Structure formats: structure tokens, C-alpha cells
N, C-alpha and C positions, 0 to 999 in steps of 0.2 A: 504493500500499499503506500510506504514511505517512498519507494522507488518510483511508483507511477506518479506521486504528487511532484516529486523532483522534475521528472520528465515533462511534466505539464507545465510547470513554472518556467523551465528552460525554453520550451516551445513558445509560450507566450512572451518572454523576454526576446526571443530570436525575432518574433512577429513584430514587436514594438520597435526593435532596432532596424528591421528591414523598412517599415514603415517611415521611420525617421530619415533613413538614408534615402529612401524614394522621395520623401518631401524635400529634402536637401538638394537633391540632383534636379528635381523640377524647379525649384526656386532658382538654382544656379542657372539652368537653361533659360528661364524667363529673364532673369537679370543680365544674361549674356546677350540676348537678343540678336539681332542679325550682325554678321561681321563687319568690322570696321573695313571700309573700302574706299579706295580712290582711284579715278580714271582720269588720264589726261590725253589731249590730242594736239598735235601741232600742223594740222593741215592735212587736205586731201588733194588728189589731182593726178597728172600725168607723171607718175612716178613708178614706172616699170623698172623691173631689174636691169641694172647698167646705167642708170641715170647717175647714180653716185659712186664715188670710188669706195672701197673699204674703209679708208680713213674717214671719209665723210659720213658714211653710214654709223660708224663707230661714235663719231661727235654728236650726230643727233640722237643716238640711242642714250649716250652718257647724259645729255642735257635732260631728256625725257626721265631717264631713271633719277636724277638729282631732284627734279620737280615732284616725282612721286614720293621719294624717300622723305623729303621736306613735308609734304603735305600729309603724309602718313604720320609722321612724328608728332605733327599737330594732334591729329585724331587719338594717337596712342597715349598722349598724356592728358586727355579728357577735353581736348579743344573741340570746338564746334566744327560742323561741316563747312560753314562760311568761312571760318579762319582758315580750314585746310585749302579750300578753293582758292581763296586769295593768295595764300603763300605759295602754292604751285604755280599760279598764273604769274605772280610776280617774277618768279625765276625765269620763266619762258619769255616774258616781256623784256627782261634784261638781256636776253641772248640775241646776238645778231643772227642767228641761224634761222630765226621764225619771222613771219610778217606780222609782228605786233611788238609795240614800243620800240626799242633799238633795233633797227634793221627793217623797218617797215618799209613797203614800197611806195612809190612816188605817184602823185596824181599827174594828169596831163599838165598842169601848171608848174610841175616840179616842186611839190610840197609834200610833206608826211602829214596826213590827217587820219587820226586814231579814233576808234569806236570801241566801247566795251559795255558789257552788262552783267549783272549778278542777281540771283533770286534765292531766297530763302523758302524751303519748301514746307517749313513748319506754319509760318504766317502768310505766305503767298506776297510778302513785301518784295519790292524789286527796285533796281536802280540802274540807270544806264546814262552815258554820254556819247555824244556823236561829234565828229570833226574837230576834236581838240589837237592843238599843235604844240603845246609846251608842257604837257602834264607827263612826267616820266612815267608813271604807272597808271594808266587810265582804269585799270580795275580797281585800284583804291578809290579813285574817284567816284565810280559807280557805286561802291559800297557807301561812300559818304553821301551820296544823293539818296540812296535808299534809307539811311539811319539818321540823317542829319537835315533833311528837308521834308516838305510835304508833298514832294514831286516824284515822278518816276525818271524822266529823262530831261538832261539839260544838254544844251548844244553849243559848240564854237566858243564865242568870247563869252557868252554867259556862263558856260560850263567852267572855263578858266578863272573867271572872276570868282566863282564859288570854290574852286580848288584853292585859290589864294586865301580865301577867307577862312578854310578849313586847315590852312597851314601845311598842305600837300605840297611835295617836292616839285617845283617848276624848273624846266631846263631851256636851255637855247634850242631852236628848232634844229639846228645843226647836230644835236646830240643824237638824233635818230638816224642820221645819214651814216650809211656804209659804203664803201667803194664798190662792192658788188651790185648793190641795189641802183647805185647811181649810173653804173655802166649798162644795166639792164635797161633802165629809163632811157639813157642816150640811145641804145641800140633800137628801142622801141619807136622813139621819135624818127630816127632814120628809116625805120622800115615802113612807118606810116606815110613818110614823104614819097618813098619810092613806089609804094604799091597801093595806096588806097585813095589817091586823088579821085575825086568825083563819086566815091562809094560810100554808102551810109556806114557810120561808125557803129560797130557791134561790140565794141569793147575788147579788152584783153582777153577775157574768159572765153571769147569765140575761138582762141587759138587752141589747137589740139594738145599743144606741149605745155598748156598753162597749169601751174600748180598754186593752190591756195594755201597760204601759210598761217591762216588763223590759228589761235591757240584757245584751249578751253579745258575745264575740269569739271567733274562731278565727285561728290562725296557723301559718305553715309558716316555718321558719328555714333557715338556710345548711347546717345539719348534716342537714336532711331530717327534723327532728322536728317533730311536731305537738302543739298544746295547745288547750285550749278552757276558757272561763269564762263564768259567768253570775251575774247580780246583780239583786235584785229587791226592792221594798217589798211584794211579794205581791198580793193581791186586796183591793180597796177593800171596806170593811165586813166583812171576814173575822172570823170569831168563834173563840173556845175554843182559841186557840193554833194556829189552822190553819197547816199547812205545805205548800206547793205543791210544784212540780216542780224549781224552780231549783236548790235545794240537794242534789237526789237524783241521785246518779251514775247514768247510763243513762237518766234520764228528762229532766232539763234539760240535762245535760251529759255528753259523753262524747268521749274522744281515744284513738286507738290508732293507732300508726304503720303498722300492718298494713293499715288501711283508710282511716279518716277523723277529722275532728274536728267536733263538733256542738255548737251552742248553741241552745236552744229558746225560744220565747215563746208563750203562749197560755194556755187554760184548763187550769191545772196538773192537776186531778183526771184528765183524758183523758190526758195526757202521762205521768202516773205509771202508770196502768193499762195503757197500752200500751207502756211503756219506749221511747218515741219515739226519743230520741238513740241508744240502743243498738241499735235496730232498724234504723236507717239504715245505721249501720256493719256490722251483721251482714249486710245484703243486699250491701253492697260487698265484704265479706271473703269470704262463703260463697257467694253467688250469682253473683259477679263482675259485678255491675251497676255502671254509673258513678254517681257522687254524684248526678247529675241524676235518673236513673232511679230510684234508691233513695229519694230525698227525695219524689218525685212520688207513689210507690206509697205511702209511709207517711202523707203528708200528705193527699192526695186520695182515698186509698183507706182505709186502716184508720182514721185520725183522723176524717176526715169521715164515713166510714160508721158510726162510733160516735156521732156527733153533737157532736164537739168542734171547735174551731177555733183557728188560731193558725200559727206558722210556724218555720222553723229556717234557720240559716245553716249551710252544710256545706262543708268544704275536705278534698280527698283528698290522699293521699300524693304524687301526681304534680303537685300544684297545680291540679287541676280543681276547681270550685267551683259552687255553686248557692245560691240564696236563695229558698227555696220557702214559700208560705203560701197559705191557702185563705180567708183574711179579705179585706176590702176593701183593706187596706193594711198595710205593714210599714216601719217605719223601717229602712233598711239602706244599706250601702256596702261597697266593696272597693277595695283598692289592691295591685296586683301589679306586680313589676319590669317596668320598660320602659312603664309606663301611668300616667296621673294618677288621683287619687282619684276615684271615682265614687259618688254618693248618689241614692237614690230613696225615695220614700214610698208612692205609689200603685201599682195593679196596672197597670204599664205595660211 
């Protein structure tokens, strides 16, 4: 009898311990939530294998990795998705390798005009700037517009006046110039003189060899909040104060905790007309698609069907992600909890 009582007590204790362990595991899993994740891109376009030397490829991948690691470090120490996105994009804006910040392309008039936007998936607050010429990091200004003003977008001189009021770093327009971009601009002018007299101007993106160097990032933080940001120097040889999709919420950038976060790169006119970034998230939210399914439909269906090209990086609220494009390549990368930073350039 005594033996049976001991066995019963032992069984009961084991059951209590098992229940406690199960509850602890359940609590830990709940607290863990979706995995910390950050994605970046550095533009899409005519980037078939052979366009870059091995040394150039290594340089691009190294800079993408630097942006990923810096953004992820923010997430890892408990920082917000917004902080991670801004941190990653600033690194890409400061690199002459991409068409954003230093190294931006030139307009038809020989100027560097910069656009950027950022969005908070938790609140749907957003900020954007267009046509700035003296702000070192447009993504910082876009965030200031979101957090320090009652508006969503500021443009040109007004945006720069606001930047000055907010104490953001202003630079000489010459800061953004690189010799490689200046040479490309001069070559484009010469090509225009020789071959386009009397023909309608279709813009540089009509060139089959064109590459969009826009940069962007999306992130998911420990609180389960999403954010997205995009920054660009726009389209090479653009005219008349042209503004593309990068600073337009719903076209170049969108984030909503109910669905996903998106940053776009490509022929901006198409992305604006199709509200690409919002469409991807709408398909996730309303049609119940995965981010991969939604991005494929939008990029290879609607965008390609209309004649546009480019790509998106997309991050879902559960940590699912995709990097979809219909061009020859897209500079891109991801770092997620438990794994190393991964980067790629071509369609592989």
C-alpha cells in the first residue's frame, strides 16, 4: 500500500513538472514571437552575370552585408524596426556604390536630386521628402517629417529648410558627385545629341542596359513591429523636377503590422501607377496570400504585364520574406535570427 502511494505521488509530481515545463515552453515561444529580420536592396535592373568584375561584386556584397549587420545589431539590442531600417539605409546612402545619397545619378540639368520615404507599420505613420539637394541622408529627413511634423511629404527648398530646423546634416551639392556618375551623365548627354534629335524623350529607363540603384530596407523587431524605408537619387537624366515612386507611400514604400513591409526599386512611373508596395500588402491582408505569392503576382503579373520592370523586398508579420524581381538582377540581402547575413546580385 505504501509502495502504491509513493508511486501515485511520484506520478502526480511528474505531471505537475511536465505541465510547468510545457507552460514555460509555451510562454517562451510566445515571448519569442517572430524572428528578428532585416532585408535590404540596392537596386534592380540590367545586371546579368558578367556586368561586374569579381572585385566589384565583392564590394557590393560587402556593403550590403555591412548594412544588414548594422541594422540587425539594432534589432538584437532591442531597437525598433524603424531604427534598424534607418541605420541600414544610412550606410547605403553614404556609399558611392548605389544611387542614393553620395553617388546619386544626375538629372538632365546636371544636378543630384534625392528622394526618400519611411513608414511605421505599427501606427501607419509615414514621412517622405522629394527633390532635396543638400541633405546628406534623406532617409533621416523623411523620418523627421514623420515624427516632427504634421505632414507626410516635404519637397525641395521647403524640405531643406525643415532639415535645417531639425539640425540634420546639410552638405554642399558637390558632396553627392562621383566621377563615375559624372562620366555616365556626360556620356548620356553625348548619346542624346547624336541619336535623339527630333525623337520623343522616353527617359533613361527606356535603355535596355539601365540599372536602378535605389536602396531600401524592411525590418521586423522584437515587439513584432514592421517598418520600411526607401531612398534614391531618382532616374538618370530625369527632367522637369520629376519625382518617382521612392518617396510615395504605397508605391515605393509601405508597412503595416497587419500584413507586411515593402521597399521597391524599378521604373518608378509603373510603380506609382500600380501602387506596387500597397498592392503586395493588400493581397497579403485581404486575400490571405503569403508574401511570396503576393510579390510574384504583383511583379510578374501586374508590373510585367504593363511593361514595367524592377523588384521588391517584402517582409511579413510572421517573419516570412521574399525578394522578387523581373529584371536580370537585384542587389539584395537578408539577415534573420539564427542565421548569417546572405547577399545576392543575379537571378539565382
